[in-house]
C-alpha positions as CSV (number, residue, x, y, z in Angstrom):
1,M,0.6,-0.8,-14.3
2,K,3.8,-2.3,-15.7
3,E,2.3,-5.8,-15.1
4,T,-0.8,-5.0,-17.0
5,V,1.1,-3.5,-19.9
6,R,3.3,-6.5,-19.9
7,R,0.2,-8.7,-20.3
8,G,-0.9,-6.7,-23.2
9,W,-4.0,-5.2,-21.4
10,S,-5.3,-1.6,-22.0
11,C,-4.5,0.3,-18.8
12,T,-5.8,3.8,-17.6
13,S,-4.3,5.6,-14.7
14,V,-6.4,8.2,-12.9
15,S,-4.6,10.7,-10.7
16,L,-4.7,14.4,-9.6
17,N,-1.4,15.3,-11.0
18,P,0.8,14.0,-14.0
19,P,3.5,11.5,-12.8
20,I,7.2,12.5,-12.8
21,Q,8.6,11.9,-16.2
22,Y,10.8,9.1,-15.3
23,R,7.8,7.2,-13.7
24,K,5.7,7.4,-16.7
25,I,5.0,4.0,-18.3
26,A,4.6,3.7,-22.1
27,K,1.2,2.6,-23.3
28,V,-0.6,3.7,-20.2
29,N,-3.5,6.2,-20.8
30,Y,-3.0,8.9,-18.1
31,V,-6.2,10.8,-17.1
32,F,-6.1,13.6,-14.5
33,A,-9.0,14.2,-12.3
34,D,-9.8,15.0,-8.5
35,V,-11.3,11.8,-7.5
36,T,-13.2,13.6,-4.5
37,N,-15.0,15.6,-7.1
38,K,-17.7,13.1,-8.5
39,S,-18.8,15.1,-11.4
40,E,-15.2,15.9,-12.6
41,L,-14.3,12.2,-12.2
42,K,-17.4,11.1,-14.2
43,S,-16.5,13.5,-17.0
44,K,-12.9,12.3,-17.2
45,I,-13.1,8.5,-17.3
46,D,-14.6,5.9,-19.5
47,D,-17.2,3.9,-17.3
48,D,-16.5,0.6,-18.9
49,Y,-13.7,-1.3,-17.2
50,D,-13.0,-5.0,-16.6
51,Y,-11.0,-4.3,-13.5
52,V,-10.4,-1.4,-11.2
53,V,-7.7,-1.2,-8.7
54,N,-7.9,1.7,-6.2
55,L,-4.3,2.7,-5.3
56,G,-5.3,6.3,-4.6
57,G,-4.4,8.3,-1.5
58,Y,-1.3,8.4,0.6
59,P,-0.2,7.2,4.1
60,D,-0.6,10.1,6.5
61,H,-0.6,9.8,10.2
62,N,-1.7,13.4,11.1
63,L,-4.4,13.8,13.8
64,L,-8.0,15.1,13.0
65,N,-7.1,18.6,13.8
66,E,-3.9,18.5,11.6
67,G,-5.8,18.0,8.4
68,G,-7.5,14.7,9.2
69,D,-10.8,15.8,7.6
70,K,-9.0,16.1,4.3
71,I,-7.3,12.7,4.7
72,I,-10.7,11.1,5.4
73,R,-12.2,12.8,2.3
74,N,-9.4,11.8,0.0
75,H,-9.4,8.2,1.1
76,F,-13.2,7.4,1.8
77,A,-15.1,9.9,-0.4
78,A,-12.8,8.8,-3.3
79,V,-13.9,5.3,-3.0
80,I,-17.6,6.1,-2.9
81,N,-17.1,8.3,-6.0
82,L,-15.1,5.6,-8.0
83,V,-17.8,3.0,-7.3
84,S,-20.6,5.4,-8.2
85,V,-19.2,6.4,-11.6
86,I,-17.9,3.2,-13.0
87,S,-20.3,0.9,-14.9
88,R,-20.8,-2.6,-13.4
89,R,-21.9,-3.9,-16.8
90,K,-18.4,-5.3,-17.6
91,L,-16.9,-5.0,-14.2
92,K,-15.2,-8.3,-13.0
93,R,-13.2,-7.0,-10.1
94,F,-12.8,-3.8,-7.9
95,V,-9.7,-4.2,-5.8
96,Q,-9.5,-1.8,-3.0
97,I,-5.9,-1.3,-1.5
98,G,-6.4,-0.9,2.2
99,S,-3.6,-0.8,4.7
100,S,-2.1,-2.7,7.7
101,D,-2.8,0.5,9.6
102,E,-6.5,-0.5,9.7
103,Y,-5.7,-2.9,12.5
104,G,-4.4,-0.4,15.1
105,K,-3.5,-2.1,18.4
106,V,-4.8,-5.6,17.5
107,Q,-3.1,-8.7,18.9
108,E,-0.3,-9.8,16.5
109,P,-0.1,-11.4,14.1
110,Q,-3.1,-9.6,12.6
111,T,-5.7,-11.7,10.9
112,E,-8.5,-10.5,8.6
113,T,-11.2,-11.3,11.1
114,S,-9.7,-9.1,13.8
115,R,-11.9,-6.3,15.0
116,E,-10.1,-3.1,13.8
117,Q,-9.0,-0.5,16.2
118,P,-8.0,2.5,14.0
119,I,-5.8,5.2,15.6
120,S,-5.8,8.0,13.0
121,P,-8.0,9.7,10.4
122,Y,-6.1,7.7,7.8
123,S,-6.7,4.4,9.3
124,I,-10.5,5.0,10.1
125,A,-10.9,6.1,6.4
126,K,-9.3,2.9,5.3
127,V,-11.4,0.9,7.6
128,A,-14.5,2.7,6.5
129,S,-13.5,1.9,2.7
130,T,-13.1,-1.8,3.5
131,H,-16.5,-2.1,5.1
132,F,-18.1,0.0,2.3
133,I,-16.9,-2.6,-0.3
134,Q,-18.0,-5.5,1.9
135,M,-21.4,-3.9,2.3
136,L,-21.8,-3.5,-1.5
137,H,-20.8,-7.1,-1.9
138,R,-23.4,-8.4,0.6
139,S,-26.2,-6.1,-0.6
140,E,-25.6,-5.8,-4.3
141,Q,-23.2,-8.6,-5.1
142,F,-20.6,-6.0,-6.1
143,P,-17.4,-7.8,-7.1
144,G,-15.2,-6.1,-4.7
145,V,-12.1,-7.3,-2.6
146,T,-9.8,-5.4,-0.1
147,L,-6.1,-6.1,0.1
148,R,-4.3,-4.9,3.3
149,P,-0.5,-4.5,2.4
150,F,1.9,-4.3,5.3
151,L,5.2,-2.5,4.7
152,I,5.7,-2.7,0.9
153,Y,9.2,-1.9,-0.3
154,G,11.2,-2.1,-3.6
155,P,12.7,-0.1,-6.5
156,G,11.0,3.2,-7.2
157,Q,9.4,3.6,-3.8
158,D,8.6,7.2,-2.8
159,E,11.7,8.6,-1.2
160,K,9.8,9.9,1.8
161,R,9.2,6.2,3.0
162,F,11.2,4.5,5.7
163,I,13.7,2.3,3.7
164,P,14.5,4.9,1.0
165,Q,15.2,7.4,3.9
166,V,17.5,5.0,5.6
167,I,19.4,4.1,2.4
168,K,19.7,7.8,1.5
169,G,20.9,8.5,5.1
170,C,23.5,5.9,4.9
171,L,24.8,6.8,1.5
172,S,25.1,10.5,2.6
173,E,27.4,9.3,5.4
174,S,26.0,12.0,7.7
175,P,24.1,11.3,10.9
176,F,20.4,10.8,10.5
177,P,17.7,10.3,13.0
178,T,15.5,7.3,13.5
179,S,13.4,5.9,16.3
180,E,14.6,3.5,18.9
181,G,13.6,0.8,16.5
182,K,11.7,-1.4,18.9
183,Q,8.7,-1.5,16.6
184,V,8.1,-4.9,15.0
185,R,7.0,-4.7,11.4
186,D,6.3,-7.0,8.3
187,F,8.1,-5.9,4.9
188,C,6.8,-7.3,1.7
189,H,8.6,-6.8,-1.7
190,V,6.7,-4.9,-4.3
191,N,7.0,-7.8,-6.9
192,D,5.2,-10.1,-4.4
193,A,2.5,-7.3,-3.7
194,V,1.8,-6.9,-7.5
195,E,1.3,-10.7,-7.9
196,A,-1.2,-10.6,-4.9
197,I,-3.2,-7.8,-6.7
198,M,-3.2,-9.8,-9.9
199,L,-4.4,-13.0,-8.2
200,A,-7.2,-11.0,-6.5
201,M,-8.2,-9.4,-9.7
202,L,-8.4,-12.6,-11.6
203,S,-10.1,-14.9,-9.1
204,D,-13.8,-14.9,-8.4
205,D,-13.0,-16.4,-5.0
206,S,-11.7,-13.1,-3.8
207,N,-15.2,-11.3,-4.0
208,G,-16.2,-9.9,-0.6
209,K,-13.0,-10.8,1.2
210,I,-10.2,-9.1,2.8
211,F,-6.7,-10.4,2.3
212,N,-3.4,-9.5,4.3
213,V,-0.4,-9.0,2.0
214,G,2.8,-9.4,3.8
215,S,5.7,-11.7,4.3
216,G,4.4,-13.0,7.6
217,V,7.9,-12.6,9.0
218,P,8.2,-10.1,12.0
219,V,11.3,-8.0,12.2
220,T,12.3,-5.0,14.3
221,I,12.8,-1.6,12.7
222,R,16.3,-1.4,14.4
223,S,17.3,-4.6,12.7
224,V,16.4,-3.3,9.3
225,V,18.4,-0.2,9.9
226,E,21.4,-2.2,11.0
227,K,21.0,-4.5,8.1
228,I,21.0,-1.6,5.7
229,T,24.0,0.0,7.4
230,K,25.9,-3.3,7.2
231,I,25.2,-4.0,3.6
232,I,26.2,-0.4,2.5
233,N,29.1,-0.5,5.0
234,K,28.5,3.1,6.1
235,G,25.8,5.2,7.8
236,K,25.3,6.8,11.2
237,P,21.8,6.2,12.5
238,L,20.9,8.1,15.6
239,F,18.6,5.7,17.3
240,G,15.9,7.5,19.5
241,G,16.2,10.7,17.4
242,V,12.6,10.4,16.3
243,S,9.7,9.8,18.7
244,F,7.1,7.0,18.4
245,R,3.7,8.2,16.9
246,P,0.9,8.5,19.5
247,G,-0.9,5.3,19.9
248,E,1.6,3.5,17.6
249,N,1.3,-0.3,17.4
250,M,4.6,-1.8,18.3
251,Y,3.6,-5.2,16.9
252,L,2.4,-5.2,13.4
253,Y,2.9,-8.2,11.2
254,A,0.6,-10.3,9.1
255,N,-1.0,-13.7,9.3
256,I,-1.1,-14.7,5.6
257,D,-2.8,-17.9,5.9
258,L,-6.1,-16.8,4.2
259,I,-4.5,-15.4,1.0
260,H,-2.4,-18.5,0.7
261,K,-5.5,-20.8,1.1
262,V,-7.9,-18.9,-1.3
263,L,-5.5,-17.4,-3.8
264,K,-2.5,-19.8,-3.4
265,W,-0.4,-16.7,-3.0
266,K,2.8,-16.6,-1.0
267,P,5.8,-14.3,-1.0
268,T,8.8,-15.3,-3.0
269,V,11.4,-12.5,-2.3
270,N,13.1,-12.8,0.9
271,F,13.9,-9.6,2.7
272,D,17.8,-10.0,2.5
273,T,17.5,-10.5,-1.3
274,G,15.0,-7.6,-1.8
275,I,16.8,-5.0,0.3
276,R,20.1,-5.7,-1.5
277,G,18.3,-5.1,-4.9
278,V,16.8,-1.7,-3.6
279,I,20.4,-0.7,-2.3
280,D,21.9,-1.6,-5.6
281,R,19.4,0.6,-7.5
282,Y,20.1,3.6,-5.3
283,K,23.8,3.1,-5.6
284,K,23.5,3.1,-9.4
285,N,21.3,6.2,-9.5
286,N,23.9,7.9,-7.4
287,E,26.8,7.1,-9.7
C-alpha cells in the first residue's frame, strides 16, 4: 500500500479489523468487512477498481480437525467472493498472493509447473485459489495472476513470524527454542516482493500465470539463526527445542527463471544486507 500511495494512486484496504495505529498509512481508505461474507463485502466496497491485490488470510499450519475448515473458508471462499463482487469493467489485473506452501514435498528448486502436493488445509486452500484464478483466465479471460512468495521478511513483519521471533529471542538474552534448523529455505526481502507485485500488476504478460517470488538462494534455518545471533552478538538458541511439522518439506527454495524472463524481475536485496536492516530497526525500537 505504501508503494501505491507513493505513486499517487487511490488505494483502498479491505480487512476484517482496523490496523494497529502505527501501521496505518496516510491517504489509504480503510474499509472493514468479512470477506467470507459475500453480501457484507459487496455492501462495503466500491466495485470499480483498476487493480486488486488479494493479500488476505494468514499462514496457518493447523490440521483439518484443528480448525482447518475455517482456514479453507478464509482463504478460498474469500477469493471467490472478491472475484464475484468486483466489477470487471475497469479491472486490469487481479493479483492473487499464493504461497510457497502450495508445493508441499515437490522436488527442489520448486518451479511453477510442478504438480503441487499440499500438506495442510492452508496449502490446499492456496492451491485451490491458484487454480480458480487460472480457470477464470482460461474460460473468461479474467486478468488474474498468482504470485507464490517464499519466505518474505523485512521491517514491520508480524512478530509471530520466524525472523522477528529469533531477533526478539536474541535481544532478550534468554534461551529460546527453535528447531534443529535442518530445513532449507528461501528468504526474499519485502522490498523485492513489493516490486514483483507491482510488475505483475502492470504487465499484461502476467495474465493467467504463476510466478515464484524468492531469492533463489537456499539457506538452512540453522544458518539464519546463527547469522542473527552473530550480528546481534548475543542470544541463546536451543536447537531441537521445536519439533518439525508433520510432513514438513525440508527443501523449499524457488526457481525464479520464469518471473525474470517474463517480468524482468530479480531480487536486489541480499540476505546479509536485508537482515542487518531488520535487526537495526528492532534495536532502535527497543531503545
